[in-house]
C-alpha positions in Angstrom: 26.0 19.5 -27.7 25.8 15.8 -27.3 21.9 16.2 -24.8 20.5 17.8 -27.5 21.5 15.5 -30.5 20.0 13.5 -27.6 17.2 15.3 -27.1 16.0 15.9 -30.2 15.7 12.0 -31.7 13.4 12.2 -28.9 11.6 13.8 -29.6 9.4 12.6 -32.7 8.6 9.7 -30.5 6.2 12.0 -28.3 4.7 12.8 -31.2 4.1 9.8 -31.8 1.9 9.1 -28.5 -1.6 11.1 -29.6 -2.3 13.2 -26.3 -5.8 12.3 -25.6 -5.5 8.5 -25.1 -2.3 9.0 -22.6 -4.5 7.4 -18.9 -2.0 5.6 -15.6 -3.2 2.4 -16.9 -3.5 -0.3 -14.3 0.3 -0.2 -13.4 -0.7 3.6 -12.2 -3.8 2.5 -9.7 -1.9 0.1 -8.4 0.9 1.7 -7.4 -1.4 3.9 -6.0 -2.5 1.1 -4.3 0.3 0.2 -3.4 1.3 3.4 -1.9 -2.5 3.9 0.0 -1.8 0.4 1.5 2.0 2.3 2.9 0.4 5.8 4.6 -2.2 3.5 5.8 -0.5 0.6 7.4 2.4 3.6 8.8 -0.9 5.4 10.6 -1.2 2.7 11.7 1.3 1.4 14.4 2.1 5.7 14.5 -1.4 5.3 16.4 -0.6 1.9 18.2 3.2 3.9 19.4 0.8 7.2 19.9 -0.4 5.1 22.3 2.6 3.8 24.4 3.5 7.0 25.2 3.1 9.1 28.5 2.4 13.1 28.1 2.7 13.3 32.1 6.3 15.4 33.5 7.8 14.0 35.8 7.9 16.4 38.9 11.2 18.4 39.5 13.2 18.1 42.3 14.6 21.1 43.1 11.5 22.9 43.1 9.3 21.1 45.4 12.2 21.3 47.5 12.1 24.8 47.9 15.0 24.9 46.7 15.7 27.9 44.7 15.9 27.7 41.4 19.4 29.1 38.7 17.4 31.6 36.1 18.6 33.4 33.7 19.8 36.9 35.8 20.8 34.2 38.3 25.2 35.3 39.3 24.6 38.2 38.1 25.8 41.1 40.8 
């Protein structure tokens, strides 16, 4: 009951705002610019870290020595 009462009090406040004149304003631009700078910084950092990664896989010692590998059917009669 109290929730519906609270909502009915906010309805007149919403009616006072002209729907044609609502804009994000300077605060919206500042928030968007900060988010864009954060994404740019994160992508730059990720690029730096990805260049440090060595994608070459180490050779498997068992395969080079000629030992049979234990496959999924190994040990089954």
